[in-house]
C-alpha positions as CSV (number, residue, x, y, z in Angstrom):
1,M,169.9,252.1,38.1
2,T,167.1,254.1,36.5
3,E,163.6,254.5,37.7
4,G,161.5,251.4,37.0
5,E,164.5,249.3,36.4
6,R,165.9,248.7,39.9
7,P,166.9,245.2,40.9
8,V,164.9,243.5,43.7
9,N,165.7,240.3,45.6
10,M,162.5,238.8,47.0
11,V,162.4,235.8,49.3
12,R,159.2,233.8,50.2
13,H,159.5,230.9,52.6
14,H,156.8,228.3,52.1
15,N,156.4,225.2,54.5
16,T,155.8,222.1,52.6
17,N,155.6,218.2,53.0
18,G,158.1,215.9,51.6
19,E,156.1,214.9,48.5
20,E,155.4,218.5,47.5
21,L,159.0,219.4,48.1
22,K,160.3,216.6,45.9
23,K,157.9,217.8,43.1
24,V,159.0,221.5,43.4
25,L,162.8,220.4,43.3
26,I,162.5,218.5,40.0
27,D,164.1,220.7,37.1
28,S,162.9,220.9,33.5
29,T,165.0,217.9,32.6
30,G,163.6,215.7,35.4
31,K,166.6,215.8,37.6
32,T,166.0,216.5,41.4
33,H,168.2,219.2,43.1
34,V,168.3,221.0,46.5
35,F,168.8,224.3,44.6
36,L,167.2,225.2,41.2
37,G,168.8,228.2,39.6
38,A,167.0,230.8,37.5
39,G,165.3,229.3,34.6
40,K,165.3,225.8,36.0
41,I,161.9,225.7,37.6
42,R,159.3,223.9,35.5
43,P,156.6,226.1,34.1
44,E,153.7,224.3,36.0
45,I,155.5,224.8,39.4
46,K,156.2,228.4,38.6
47,S,152.4,228.8,37.7
48,E,151.5,227.0,41.0
49,Q,153.8,229.3,43.0
50,R,152.3,232.4,41.4
51,T,148.8,231.3,42.2
52,V,149.8,230.7,45.8
53,A,151.5,233.9,46.1
54,A,148.4,235.8,44.8
55,V,146.4,234.4,47.8
56,I,148.9,234.8,50.5
57,L,150.9,237.9,49.7
58,Q,149.7,241.5,50.2
59,P,149.1,243.2,46.7
60,P,152.4,245.2,46.6
61,A,154.4,242.1,47.4
62,D,152.4,239.9,45.1
63,E,152.8,242.5,42.3
64,L,156.7,242.1,42.7
65,F,156.5,238.4,42.9
66,Q,154.3,238.1,39.7
67,K,156.8,240.1,37.8
68,I,159.8,237.9,38.6
69,E,160.8,236.4,35.2
70,S,163.4,233.9,36.3
71,P,162.8,232.8,39.9
72,F,165.0,230.4,41.8
73,T,164.2,228.1,44.6
74,Q,166.0,226.1,47.2
75,A,165.2,223.7,50.1
76,V,165.7,225.4,53.5
77,T,167.0,222.7,55.8
78,D,168.7,222.5,59.2
79,S,171.4,220.3,60.6
80,L,172.5,219.4,64.1
81,A,175.4,217.3,65.2
82,S,174.8,214.9,68.0
83,T,178.2,216.0,69.5
84,A,180.8,218.7,69.0
85,T,183.7,216.8,70.4
86,F,185.5,213.7,69.0
87,M,188.6,211.8,69.8
88,D,188.6,212.7,73.5
89,G,188.3,216.4,72.9
90,K,191.2,216.5,70.4
91,V,188.7,217.3,67.5
92,L,186.1,219.9,67.9
93,L,183.2,221.1,65.6
94,V,182.5,224.8,65.7
95,G,180.2,227.1,64.0
96,D,177.8,225.7,61.2
97,A,179.5,222.3,61.7
98,V,177.6,222.0,65.0
99,A,174.3,223.6,63.9
100,G,173.6,224.6,60.3
101,L,171.1,227.4,61.1
102,R,168.6,229.0,58.7
103,A,169.9,232.2,57.2
104,H,166.7,234.2,58.2
105,A,167.5,233.5,61.9
106,T,170.8,235.5,61.4
107,A,172.4,233.4,64.2
108,G,175.4,232.0,62.5
109,T,178.0,234.6,63.6
110,S,176.6,234.6,67.0
111,Q,177.0,230.9,67.2
112,V,180.6,230.8,66.2
113,A,181.5,233.8,68.4
114,M,179.9,232.1,71.4
115,H,181.8,228.9,70.6
116,A,185.2,230.8,70.5
117,L,184.4,232.7,73.6
118,L,183.5,229.5,75.5
119,L,186.6,227.7,74.3
120,K,188.6,230.4,76.2
121,N,187.2,228.9,79.3
122,V,188.4,225.5,78.3
123,F,191.8,226.3,77.2
124,E,192.8,229.0,79.5
125,N,195.3,228.3,82.5
126,D,192.5,227.9,85.1
127,A,190.3,225.9,82.8
128,S,186.9,227.0,84.3
129,M,185.1,224.7,81.9
130,K,185.7,221.1,80.9
131,I,185.4,220.1,77.2
132,S,182.3,218.1,78.0
133,G,180.6,221.2,79.5
134,W,181.6,223.1,76.3
135,D,180.1,220.4,74.2
136,Q,176.9,220.6,76.2
137,K,176.6,224.3,76.0
138,V,177.1,224.6,72.2
139,L,174.7,221.8,71.5
140,G,172.2,223.3,73.7
141,W,172.4,226.6,72.1
142,G,172.3,224.9,68.7
143,I,169.0,223.3,69.5
144,F,167.7,226.6,70.9
145,A,168.8,228.6,67.7
146,Q,167.5,225.9,65.4
147,K,164.0,225.9,67.1
148,F,164.0,229.8,66.9
149,G,164.7,229.7,63.1
150,I,161.9,227.1,62.5
């Protein structure tokens, strides 16, 4: 890396309605995606995003944003299971399978660690927790973490 040639990864989150999101996620060939890689964003969308950035970002951040030659974009979504247990507790969902959390919340590792620690309470000899209690706790935490990320 030399001065003036250092790589930068810049992330800008932007809330949008469904119609605007659909428009942004259409590539230059007219196909809709959830993720558009570098070079796939249509020129008019790239121009609109630069105009918005100039208004909402502070000058140093905007300067970086304007210099990005090949940006990429993706939809940020959430998922939350309605239950974490199936087949009378023989099948369990853990981690992201219970609640797919937004990356910026940095909660995925904490979520799966909590699931594992609570499962110890279900499967140890004195079983201080029933599987239904585990299900309730992990879903409750998933709802909390999802709201935190939003």
